[in-house]
Structure formats: structure tokens, C-alpha cells
NUDO-746946 format. One line per 8 residues: for each residue x, y, z of C-alpha. Coordinates in Angstrom, 3 decimals, m for minus. Layout:
N
X,Y,Z ~ ...
END
This chain:
612
148.897,89.123,56.792 ~ 149.784,92.029,59.080 ~ 149.200,94.812,56.405 ~ 145.909,93.357,55.008 ~ 142.749,95.511,55.361 ~ 140.974,94.801,58.665 ~ 137.497,96.183,57.745 ~ 135.282,96.462,54.636
136.009,100.242,54.684 ~ 139.732,99.517,54.355 ~ 139.179,97.055,51.855 ~ 137.247,99.517,49.738 ~ 139.902,102.198,50.228 ~ 142.700,99.856,49.093 ~ 140.668,98.839,45.883 ~ 139.718,102.507,45.065
143.299,103.648,45.396 ~ 144.759,100.725,43.519 ~ 142.338,100.983,40.497 ~ 141.392,104.697,40.646 ~ 139.800,105.730,37.186 ~ 139.500,102.147,35.850 ~ 136.003,100.739,35.062 ~ 134.394,98.994,38.053
130.587,98.763,37.494 ~ 128.572,98.642,34.463 ~ 124.624,98.864,34.222 ~ 122.110,99.071,31.471 ~ 120.063,102.306,31.021 ~ 117.716,102.695,28.001 ~ 119.509,99.978,25.880 ~ 122.974,101.449,26.630
125.541,100.161,29.110 ~ 126.965,102.752,31.430 ~ 130.306,102.608,33.263 ~ 131.180,103.743,36.703 ~ 134.893,104.045,37.705 ~ 136.390,103.240,41.101 ~ 137.076,106.896,41.907 ~ 133.536,107.866,40.770
131.979,105.175,43.060 ~ 134.239,106.305,45.980 ~ 132.933,109.841,45.750 ~ 129.276,108.738,45.627 ~ 129.947,106.625,48.657 ~ 131.585,109.537,50.597 ~ 128.717,111.894,49.867 ~ 126.036,109.319,50.759
127.687,108.402,54.003 ~ 128.063,112.072,55.125 ~ 124.468,112.510,54.031 ~ 123.440,109.732,56.577 ~ 125.711,111.406,59.166 ~ 123.901,114.639,58.539 ~ 120.502,112.888,59.123 ~ 121.962,111.845,62.669
122.420,108.276,61.550 ~ 125.422,106.834,63.496 ~ 127.518,103.967,64.513 ~ 125.510,101.140,65.892 ~ 122.422,101.992,64.013 ~ 120.645,99.381,61.759 ~ 119.803,100.585,58.235 ~ 117.991,98.389,55.864
118.275,98.112,52.117 ~ 115.283,96.741,50.258 ~ 115.757,96.876,46.500 ~ 116.707,94.914,43.323 ~ 120.288,94.738,42.289 ~ 121.769,98.161,41.027 ~ 124.851,100.194,41.731 ~ 122.935,102.369,44.342
122.470,99.214,46.429 ~ 126.308,98.974,46.758 ~ 126.748,102.615,47.283 ~ 124.302,102.352,50.175 ~ 125.950,99.508,51.530 ~ 129.495,100.984,51.590 ~ 127.981,104.223,52.878 ~ 126.327,102.644,55.865
129.490,100.752,56.728 ~ 131.523,103.930,56.432 ~ 129.621,105.573,59.293 ~ 129.961,102.572,61.512 ~ 126.288,101.585,61.108 ~ 125.217,98.016,60.130 ~ 122.973,97.382,57.122 ~ 120.037,94.910,57.023
119.600,93.623,53.513 ~ 116.135,92.299,52.536 ~ 115.018,90.252,49.654 ~ 112.683,91.905,47.123 ~ 110.813,88.549,47.003 ~ 110.428,88.429,50.735 ~ 106.864,88.030,52.154 ~ 105.672,91.470,53.412
104.933,89.902,56.795 ~ 108.602,88.796,57.091 ~ 109.857,92.242,55.953 ~ 107.981,93.858,58.621 ~ 109.274,91.463,61.159 ~ 112.852,91.980,60.030 ~ 112.566,95.598,60.313 ~ 110.821,95.365,63.652
113.264,92.884,65.118 ~ 116.363,94.782,63.941 ~ 114.934,98.143,64.952 ~ 116.075,99.582,61.735 ~ 116.041,103.501,61.852 ~ 116.267,103.979,58.125 ~ 115.670,102.096,54.955 ~ 116.960,102.456,51.275
114.264,101.280,48.955 ~ 113.460,101.252,45.265 ~ 110.401,102.923,43.790 ~ 108.625,99.663,43.066 ~ 108.706,98.815,46.675 ~ 108.153,102.289,48.076 ~ 104.290,101.894,48.517 ~ 104.826,98.682,50.529
107.642,100.445,52.588 ~ 105.284,103.249,53.447 ~ 102.528,100.890,54.515 ~ 104.887,98.984,56.732 ~ 106.459,102.172,58.178 ~ 103.101,103.137,59.582 ~ 103.313,100.181,61.820 ~ 107.042,100.700,62.872
107.883,103.601,65.022 ~ 111.546,102.836,65.001 ~ 111.665,103.263,61.226 ~ 112.215,107.083,60.962 ~ 113.542,107.653,57.406 ~ 112.888,106.187,53.880 ~ 115.393,106.966,51.248 ~ 114.162,106.257,47.747
116.780,105.244,44.978 ~ 114.497,106.714,42.417 ~ 113.008,110.052,41.787 ~ 109.595,108.915,42.814 ~ 108.240,110.428,45.899 ~ 105.291,109.794,48.022 ~ 103.568,112.989,49.894 ~ 106.073,115.882,49.248
105.017,117.159,52.620 ~ 106.520,113.983,54.312 ~ 110.061,115.047,55.208 ~ 110.923,111.604,56.364 ~ 110.839,110.209,52.795 ~ 113.523,111.669,50.582 ~ 115.351,111.020,47.265 ~ 118.719,109.315,47.211
120.253,112.265,45.478 ~ 119.055,114.634,48.342 ~ 120.986,112.516,50.802 ~ 123.973,112.742,48.627 ~ 123.667,116.481,48.217 ~ 123.360,116.851,52.020 ~ 126.813,114.884,52.237 ~ 128.424,116.998,49.585
127.658,120.216,51.416 ~ 128.896,118.728,54.895 ~ 132.025,117.666,53.096 ~ 132.709,121.154,51.799 ~ 132.497,122.364,55.439 ~ 134.560,119.541,57.004 ~ 136.684,117.686,54.482 ~ 138.277,115.434,57.016
134.933,114.097,58.606 ~ 134.420,111.171,56.217 ~ 137.954,109.770,56.861 ~ 137.396,110.277,60.516 ~ 134.134,108.311,60.456 ~ 135.404,105.295,58.415 ~ 138.626,105.015,60.098 ~ 136.938,104.723,63.537
135.220,101.601,62.620 ~ 136.872,98.535,64.182 ~ 137.237,94.971,62.880 ~ 134.949,93.558,65.545 ~ 132.118,96.137,64.805 ~ 128.938,94.923,63.330 ~ 128.811,95.206,59.598 ~ 125.577,93.477,58.528
122.663,91.725,60.195 ~ 121.439,89.228,57.638 ~ 118.158,87.327,58.200 ~ 118.315,83.889,57.010 ~ 115.439,82.775,55.061 ~ 115.173,79.446,56.678 ~ 112.714,76.718,55.949 ~ 110.397,77.012,58.842
109.592,79.758,61.373 ~ 110.711,83.409,61.602 ~ 114.054,84.283,60.084 ~ 116.914,84.708,62.394 ~ 119.326,87.718,62.232 ~ 122.868,86.594,61.596 ~ 125.347,89.137,62.833 ~ 128.410,89.477,60.698
131.315,91.730,61.733 ~ 133.830,93.682,59.545 ~ 136.210,90.989,60.684 ~ 134.068,88.093,59.435 ~ 133.395,89.659,56.009 ~ 137.004,90.941,55.297 ~ 138.669,87.797,56.375 ~ 136.520,85.745,54.189
137.132,88.096,51.178 ~ 140.865,87.915,51.624 ~ 140.964,84.116,52.156 ~ 138.833,83.473,49.005 ~ 140.936,86.010,47.150 ~ 144.096,84.241,47.890 ~ 142.394,80.770,47.385 ~ 141.000,81.653,43.962
143.020,84.694,42.661 ~ 141.473,86.606,39.722 ~ 143.472,88.635,37.478 ~ 142.134,92.191,36.651 ~ 143.241,92.298,32.968 ~ 140.964,89.564,31.842 ~ 137.918,89.269,34.175 ~ 134.427,90.697,33.821
131.481,89.313,35.783 ~ 127.832,89.410,35.104 ~ 125.961,89.656,38.409 ~ 122.230,88.472,38.715 ~ 121.953,86.856,42.125 ~ 120.452,88.971,44.787 ~ 122.905,91.180,46.588 ~ 120.611,90.646,49.644
122.217,87.217,49.920 ~ 125.588,86.824,51.540 ~ 126.981,84.720,48.565 ~ 126.667,87.505,45.982 ~ 127.383,90.283,48.450 ~ 130.570,88.634,49.487 ~ 131.510,88.015,45.767 ~ 130.803,91.626,44.930
133.448,92.458,47.707 ~ 135.808,90.013,46.311 ~ 135.606,91.253,42.828 ~ 135.921,94.852,44.005 ~ 139.180,94.070,45.688 ~ 140.428,91.926,42.758 ~ 139.597,94.777,40.224 ~ 137.127,92.651,38.403
134.481,94.588,36.354 ~ 130.913,93.848,37.449 ~ 128.071,94.248,35.113 ~ 124.530,94.057,36.555 ~ 121.921,91.991,34.799 ~ 118.816,93.771,34.089 ~ 116.791,91.104,35.722 ~ 116.839,87.260,36.001
114.706,87.141,32.924 ~ 117.435,89.047,30.897 ~ 120.260,87.008,31.977 ~ 120.474,85.016,28.724 ~ 120.496,88.065,26.732 ~ 122.841,89.944,28.992 ~ 125.346,87.073,28.699 ~ 125.649,87.639,25.093
125.972,91.351,25.477 ~ 128.578,91.594,28.389 ~ 130.407,88.454,27.431 ~ 131.673,87.791,30.866 ~ 134.814,85.715,31.680 ~ 133.479,84.715,35.280 ~ 130.099,84.486,36.848 ~ 128.554,83.321,40.112
125.395,81.399,40.021 ~ 123.243,78.724,41.615 ~ 122.608,75.122,40.154 ~ 119.117,76.178,38.918 ~ 120.530,78.287,36.134 ~ 122.822,75.500,34.915 ~ 119.771,73.114,35.130 ~ 117.884,75.623,32.917
120.632,76.006,30.379 ~ 121.040,72.211,30.117 ~ 117.379,71.881,29.741 ~ 117.304,74.472,27.053 ~ 120.022,72.873,25.139 ~ 118.308,69.567,25.209 ~ 114.969,71.060,24.107 ~ 116.555,72.742,21.066
118.282,69.502,20.201 ~ 115.251,67.359,20.597 ~ 113.183,69.790,18.452 ~ 115.916,69.624,15.714 ~ 115.581,67.537,12.575 ~ 117.928,64.767,11.696 ~ 120.894,64.758,11.802 ~ 121.326,67.714,14.225
119.330,65.871,17.011 ~ 121.602,62.908,16.763 ~ 124.750,65.011,16.578 ~ 123.827,66.870,19.872 ~ 122.877,63.727,21.773 ~ 126.133,62.151,20.656 ~ 128.065,65.156,21.557 ~ 126.692,65.383,25.081
127.608,61.666,25.657 ~ 131.098,62.438,24.457 ~ 131.252,65.383,26.743 ~ 130.305,63.389,29.743 ~ 132.723,60.482,28.893 ~ 135.600,62.818,28.287 ~ 134.861,65.046,31.359 ~ 134.445,62.013,33.725
137.899,60.766,32.749 ~ 139.543,64.051,32.991 ~ 137.861,64.808,36.329 ~ 139.267,61.605,37.776 ~ 142.840,62.067,36.261 ~ 142.412,59.066,34.058 ~ 143.971,58.695,30.675 ~ 141.985,59.872,27.584
142.509,57.724,24.603 ~ 143.413,59.401,21.264 ~ 140.132,58.211,19.766 ~ 138.021,59.646,22.577 ~ 140.114,62.920,22.262 ~ 139.434,63.011,18.519 ~ 135.721,62.523,19.016 ~ 135.746,65.332,21.714
137.353,67.692,19.223 ~ 134.492,66.804,16.611 ~ 131.878,67.291,19.250 ~ 133.407,70.667,20.231 ~ 133.339,71.953,16.574 ~ 129.877,70.519,15.890 ~ 128.100,71.510,19.219 ~ 130.087,72.953,21.991
131.253,76.225,20.302 ~ 127.521,77.141,20.014 ~ 126.847,76.371,23.599 ~ 129.779,78.541,24.665 ~ 128.626,81.475,22.407 ~ 125.111,81.218,24.080 ~ 126.811,82.174,27.310 ~ 128.877,85.004,25.766
131.809,82.948,24.395 ~ 134.385,84.058,27.016 ~ 133.293,82.406,30.136 ~ 136.601,81.094,31.911 ~ 134.763,79.723,35.001 ~ 131.413,79.606,36.701 ~ 131.296,79.655,40.515 ~ 128.316,77.685,41.934
126.847,77.690,45.351 ~ 123.733,77.503,47.359 ~ 122.771,73.964,46.580 ~ 124.063,70.667,45.085 ~ 124.764,70.554,41.287 ~ 124.052,67.199,39.710 ~ 127.346,65.681,38.665 ~ 125.914,64.495,35.354
125.142,68.259,34.357 ~ 128.555,69.412,35.759 ~ 130.215,66.765,33.494 ~ 128.300,68.059,30.423 ~ 129.411,71.598,31.152 ~ 132.985,70.583,31.587 ~ 133.008,68.531,28.587 ~ 131.626,71.511,26.591
134.679,73.740,27.958 ~ 132.680,75.493,30.766 ~ 134.240,75.039,34.073 ~ 132.004,75.164,37.095 ~ 133.773,75.390,40.518 ~ 131.398,74.392,43.292 ~ 131.838,75.868,46.677 ~ 130.138,75.542,50.053
129.245,78.055,52.806 ~ 126.592,79.615,55.032 ~ 125.467,83.059,55.856 ~ 126.844,82.350,59.401 ~ 130.258,81.753,57.834 ~ 130.419,84.946,55.891 ~ 129.948,82.682,53.608 ~ 132.802,80.617,52.142
133.974,77.502,53.861 ~ 135.387,75.495,50.941 ~ 135.634,75.879,47.131 ~ 137.173,74.087,44.131 ~ 139.801,75.992,42.304 ~ 140.876,75.946,38.556 ~ 143.919,73.769,39.539 ~ 142.059,71.581,42.087
138.506,70.862,40.913 ~ 136.606,67.545,41.630 ~ 133.079,67.294,40.264 ~ 130.678,66.266,42.899 ~ 132.519,67.839,45.880 ~ 132.496,71.409,47.082 ~ 136.260,71.477,47.126 ~ 139.081,71.798,49.671
138.554,73.971,52.799 ~ 139.752,77.455,52.060 ~ 142.682,79.365,53.875 ~ 142.038,80.319,57.348 ~ 139.124,77.881,58.058 ~ 139.315,74.854,60.404 ~ 136.878,72.064,59.808 ~ 136.009,68.745,61.556
133.470,66.159,61.215 ~ 131.380,65.261,64.209 ~ 130.747,61.767,65.143 ~ 127.214,62.047,63.531 ~ 128.666,63.263,60.405 ~ 127.841,67.067,61.028 ~ 130.337,69.460,59.609 ~ 131.806,71.817,62.223
133.908,74.927,61.612 ~ 135.985,77.605,63.320 ~ 137.854,80.699,62.156 ~ 137.535,84.423,61.714 ~ 134.696,83.921,59.260 ~ 132.253,82.529,61.824 ~ 129.299,84.823,62.953 ~ 129.363,86.703,66.234
125.940,85.067,66.858 ~ 122.182,85.444,66.181 ~ 120.676,88.937,67.146 ~ 118.550,88.671,70.395 ~ 118.340,84.886,70.269 ~ 120.441,83.427,73.306 ~ 119.019,79.905,73.000 ~ 119.838,79.657,69.303
123.443,80.872,69.932 ~ 123.865,78.276,72.673 ~ 122.464,75.517,70.252 ~ 124.742,76.956,67.521 ~ 128.002,76.130,68.949 ~ 129.768,72.985,70.568 ~ 130.976,73.194,74.071 ~ 134.473,73.751,72.951
133.496,76.528,70.520 ~ 132.921,74.904,67.100 ~ 130.120,76.213,64.874 ~ 127.413,73.515,63.921 ~ 126.765,74.156,60.228 ~ 123.744,71.663,60.263 ~ 125.139,70.064,57.183 ~ 126.246,66.311,56.909
129.372,65.559,55.039 ~ 132.737,63.938,54.756 ~ 136.400,64.912,53.531 ~ 137.987,62.419,51.257 ~ 141.647,61.316,51.279 ~ 142.619,64.117,48.934 ~ 141.151,66.897,51.094 ~ 137.804,67.405,49.086
134.695,68.141,51.126 ~ 131.350,66.400,49.953 ~ 128.044,67.492,51.365 ~ 125.559,64.751,51.474 ~ 122.568,66.617,53.159 ~ 121.167,68.986,55.688 ~ 121.056,67.313,59.117 ~ 117.558,68.410,59.766
116.393,67.470,56.271 ~ 117.488,63.747,56.609 ~ 114.568,61.507,56.101 ~ 114.076,58.688,58.650 ~ 111.823,55.865,57.432 ~ 109.520,54.021,59.705 ~ 112.023,51.101,59.420 ~ 114.743,53.220,60.920
116.797,53.872,57.701 ~ 118.172,57.339,57.023 ~ 117.812,58.792,53.421 ~ 119.605,61.953,52.263 ~ 117.105,63.809,50.113 ~ 119.481,66.304,48.510 ~ 121.603,63.473,47.079 ~ 118.498,61.701,45.575
117.146,64.918,44.147 ~ 120.660,65.879,42.560 ~ 120.657,62.403,40.916 ~ 117.041,62.616,39.514 ~ 117.475,66.210,38.326 ~ 120.117,64.844,35.977 ~ 117.337,63.654,33.734 ~ 116.381,65.829,30.798
112.701,65.126,31.593 ~ 112.903,66.565,35.260 ~ 112.709,70.351,36.050 ~ 112.355,70.135,39.837 ~ 112.111,67.314,42.435 ~ 111.451,67.279,46.267 ~ 111.939,63.762,47.970 ~ 109.611,63.093,50.920
108.915,60.119,53.312 ~ 109.910,61.093,56.735 ~ 108.237,58.509,59.014 ~ 106.854,56.579,56.002 ~ 107.889,53.043,54.789 ~ 109.892,54.391,51.853 ~ 110.784,57.549,49.889 ~ 108.659,59.198,47.362
109.175,62.165,45.046 ~ 107.147,65.140,43.984 ~ 108.471,65.857,40.405 ~ 107.893,68.862,38.302 ~ 108.519,67.590,34.740 ~ 110.346,69.456,31.952 ~ 107.010,70.284,30.252 ~ 108.561,71.015,26.876
110.357,67.614,26.939 ~ 107.159,65.776,27.899 ~ 105.222,67.620,25.175 ~ 108.010,66.466,22.558 ~ 107.771,63.044,24.026 ~ 103.912,63.038,23.710 ~ 104.192,64.080,20.135 ~ 106.645,61.435,19.260
104.451,58.716,20.781 ~ 101.322,60.086,19.151 ~ 99.649,61.217,22.266 ~ 96.998,63.787,21.932 ~ 95.320,65.498,24.961 ~ 93.661,68.777,25.472 ~ 95.818,69.928,28.295 ~ 99.272,69.235,29.872
97.389,67.953,33.112 ~ 95.745,65.339,31.000 ~ 99.044,64.299,29.250 ~ 100.736,63.807,32.644 ~ 98.230,61.135,33.452 ~ 98.953,59.119,30.310 ~ 100.417,55.530,31.139 ~ 103.296,56.052,28.617
104.243,59.333,30.282 ~ 103.935,57.644,33.754 ~ 106.186,54.839,32.545 ~ 108.687,57.287,31.095 ~ 109.082,59.205,34.507 ~ 109.249,55.876,36.444 ~ 112.186,54.742,34.205 ~ 113.921,57.915,34.365
113.918,57.888,38.250 ~ 115.056,54.376,38.215 ~ 117.789,54.996,35.818 ~ 119.393,57.980,37.659 ~ 119.186,56.214,41.116 ~ 120.193,52.541,40.220 ~ 123.438,52.665,42.111 ~ 121.794,53.397,45.416
120.808,50.731,48.030 ~ 117.195,49.746,47.816 ~ 115.913,51.462,50.914 ~ 117.372,54.713,49.378 ~ 115.469,54.773,46.233 ~ 112.223,56.303,45.272 ~ 109.252,53.990,45.178 ~ 106.507,56.315,44.257
106.250,59.549,42.480 ~ 103.631,62.445,41.957 ~ 103.866,64.692,38.945 ~ 103.291,68.372,39.694 ~ 102.298,70.689,36.551 ~ 103.161,73.772,38.395 ~ 106.665,74.964,39.013 ~ 107.787,75.457,42.529
108.522,79.162,43.022 ~ 109.629,81.708,45.675 ~ 106.375,83.754,45.202 ~ 104.318,80.794,45.938 ~ 106.338,80.185,49.298 ~ 107.625,76.708,48.195 ~ 111.275,77.943,47.671 ~ 113.457,80.283,49.779
114.953,83.434,47.985 ~ 118.101,81.258,47.279 ~ 115.878,78.611,45.496 ~ 116.138,75.961,48.146 ~ 112.866,74.029,48.823 ~ 110.887,74.935,52.004 ~ 110.273,71.253,52.819 ~ 107.889,71.758,55.555
105.788,74.144,53.668 ~ 105.737,71.899,50.497 ~ 104.728,68.787,52.669 ~ 101.918,70.809,54.029 ~ 100.633,72.166,50.645 ~ 100.843,68.762,48.951 ~ 99.687,66.866,51.958 ~ 96.742,65.208,50.086
98.993,64.292,47.334 ~ 101.706,62.726,49.558 ~ 99.068,60.845,51.521 ~ 97.743,59.353,48.266 ~ 101.102,58.188,47.426 ~ 101.211,56.163,50.591 ~ 97.703,54.954,50.392 ~ 97.201,51.203,50.800
95.461,50.958,47.353 ~ 98.572,52.476,45.328 ~ 100.339,49.780,43.503 ~ 102.753,51.791,41.604 ~ 104.353,55.332,41.328 ~ 101.205,57.174,40.729 ~ 101.222,60.677,39.070 ~ 99.025,63.153,40.668
98.740,66.592,38.833 ~ 98.730,69.749,40.826 ~ 96.536,72.391,39.378 ~ 94.921,69.958,36.942
END
């Protein structure tokens, strides 16, 4: 619309004027939740922005942010954008070599940093002549004689003094920013090679927020969100802007480990997440149920079955019989109320992105009264391309294409998009920019998918991740992994087999469930690694894989498995910061394990325990 905000600066200004003294942010300090109103945040942003200007940082400069989630992160972000500079967000979990690469490649002149990361930032800065200033969020300083390292408050004080001298300067700076100006340079984590700097303009980000706002629509009076995904990722960052514009209260989780506790304390009505969290919640429900005595165990398992049956019919707009409806009400009373209470008791909807969510898990959540809306997007698309809504939600899909986005499917199945949301390109990477677009200007997402007759988009896999067997058959590993993860005995799975005769899987079992199974079967071993080699455990995992992939064609199924005792993590380099598997890295790390799976002497899915 003609009168819509055109930049993030305008977007924030509209929200600050609309909601003024209403609560916006909430964070925990010494066991007490502290609130920040819109007008208070606006003052902080103004002072920090003018402080940056006083430090001679200006339009076109790159300014990095390296910190965990906190209100100061967003103050820094909005302040950087207000002076026409572009921010470069960095994951706290990023390898130090990659942090140095990002700072060097972007030629960042300054960086906001938390106290925990300040020592690393100081070490890196010594090798980066372009990085002139470090601004620490906390009152923890390095050498007091080093004037290039300053406290966040000192920057704000400089801005406050400048505002007193020139009250109109802030508005002059932020209003000079144009829609086509660079707002953020986000380095994609990628699965191989050095990260690439995705350039997103104010127009990219603002249009995506407005499109999503009109697509989903959240009402201020009833929504509060718990935020725990890293703000350095475009998904949570764009959601933060969206919540800001819609008037939703945002509460920052203390940490990933504290999410379960914060859910009960904050009692959010809406929350963004990735499938891994839902998988963990589902696993925890099962663990507690299996550990319960008769009849609680039987009641839980019966209730989960009812949830799936009820949700599957409802999702397909099929008739639900009075008998099933009654059983669902009983299951809700006996089990699902407790499940909802464990996530705060007020969740209206979850928004999931970043990776596929197993339909079986989504059905359980839906049947328990917890709606999950899956969406799809990329850093390069600011990010949203499609999303389910409360009125149009189809499990197993990533929803219809949102307003303002054009989509088409290439002959090879790749999803192509156009629109104001699409990146201006990769920084200093002409060849990558040429490869990223078709001759007629469509952006290549690198994902394979299809749109059904009702307009719902389904993602089947990453184009580069497709496994081609030695027999010439193509297998979509993400689809297989999503199906296998529906098993309560599976925590993580990575399918391999490119250039091989068939697909195999590296599986991290749910160790608590395996332990319970071992006790049930009377299996006694001195360690988990020994238990995972027991023939009964092997047989169990084989049957689980076969059960959840039984509807696939023969060439698509997993023929052999290896059990990994150690969880795949970001810190170990096996997962990206957004919890996607780094397939090339994993295949190299477990090369000996994989080779053994395809050895001529292997007769059956053979478990090989890493770390054992």
C-alpha cells in the first residue's frame, strides 16, 4: 500500500507512535522479569544511534553484532539502521575462524559484543585493521587505556549529549535512509566452504514484514511471544520486526536450556521455533509416559494414538465420528491438558521454520490442542516465502505462498521466486550472483518441491542434498529423515548413500528410551555403548526404521544403519547454527563408519557406536 512504511526505520517509528507507553520487551534479571515500553526503547535507540554518529560511523558502514539474545541486541540493530549503516549479525556459536572471516570480508568498522565474547573479539581485532571500535554491552572492560573499547552506556551518553545540542539530527539521519539502502549483511552458515554475505535492503526486510503481517495477522490484546532462537538468524530477526509492528510483547528466554522453565513463567500465546524443539518436547512426553506405572503409561499411549487419528482427519477435512470426538475429549482431559500446561497453558500457535517437521509429530501436537504453522523461507528471501495460517493449515506442507511473492517450479523441480523480498545479491561474489538467478531474473532457492491443487507448497529436499545411488535413482534424504524421526526411539538421523548402491542412515537414538527398553527386556550392560550393540536393540531400531518408511518405494528405503551414541551438535561442527546437518562434514567425520556399512561382509543393518 502507498502509505506503508518503506524502511525498517519507518516501521519502528510507526510502531513506537502507535503503542507508545505499552509494554514491548521483557527480560529476566536476577529472578525478576523487567519490562521495556515502546517509547523507552525508542529513546534508547535514538541515543545509541547518535552515539554511533558521534564516533564517526556513518551510512554505508558495516557494524557487526556478536552477542546472545538480549534487548541491547535489538537496540544496537535499530540504531545501526537509523544512521544508514548496515549490521552484520554473527552467531555466538560460530567458529572463531569464521567470525574472523566475516569481519574481514565485510570490513566491519565496529562491533557490538557481549562480555562473554569480548576476549575473543579482542584477539580477533588484533588481526583486523578495519575493525576500529568494540562496544561491550556489559560493564566489563579490557585495558582502560584502550579508547577503542567502550561500554554500551558510554555510547548512549555520547548520543544523549549530541541530542541536547542538535535535537533534529536523529530524525534527519533516519529519514535520509532509502528503501534500496543496505540494511543487513547476513552470512549464511552453509554446509560447506566459507559463508556468503547475503545483502538485504530495507525494502527486502520491510516488505517481508508487511506481507507476513497481512498474511498471518496477530492482535496486540492477546499475544505475547517467548523468543529463544538466535537473533543473528534472519528467521527470528524478521519475526522480531513483525512482532514489533503488530504490538506483540516479546519476552527473551534466559537461554536455550531455560526455555522449558520460561514457558511456564511467561505463558506465551505465540512462539517461533524449529522442529528440533518439538521433537524434544515429544520425546520428553514419551519418556515420562513410558517411565510411568500402569495405568498412566497405557493412558498416555492411547491418548497419543487418539490425537494422531483425530488430527489426521481434521487436517484432511474429513468427518470425525461422535465416538472419536468423545475419545478425543477424554484424552484431552486425561493427558493433553497437562501437555498444554507444560508449555505455559496459553499457546495459541507455534510458528515453525528452518527444517521439515515430521507429520506424525505435528499430528500429535494438533491433536493435543497445540497448532503448529509451518513456513518456508531463506536468508536470501528475507526470509518468508510461504506459511500456513490458522484458517489454512495443512500438515506436511509449508503453506500457501504469501502475499507479494511470485513462485514457479522449474522443470527439474527447483523452486524459483521473485518479489521485493529477494536479496540484492551476495557481497563481493559475482559468480555466485550469476549462478543464483535464472536468465529471466528468478531466484534459485536450491530447494525441490511442488505446489498441490489447493495452493499448498511442499518441500521435498535441498537440490544439492539429493542422493543419487550408483543405480541412478534419486533419494530425498530430508523426507526419509523426517519420517524416521517420528519414532520415539530416534533423536537424530542423517541419511547417506550418494554414489552407493542404496541409502543408509546414521542414527542417534533416544538414549532414555533405549535405556527403558533395555530394562524392559532385562538387558544389563556396563555402558550405553555396549547396550547399543545388543541384537535386541539392533532389531528394535531396524523395525522402527522399516515401520516409518514402509510406504516408500524399495529404492528409497534405508537398508543399513549405524547407531551413534553422541548427539550431533553445533559445537562439534556437525550442525549449522540453525540445527541443519552439515552433510559433507558429517560424512567425512564418520567416513569409517559409513564405509563399514557398505562393506561386502555386512549382511544386515549393523550398529556402529561412535565414542564407544
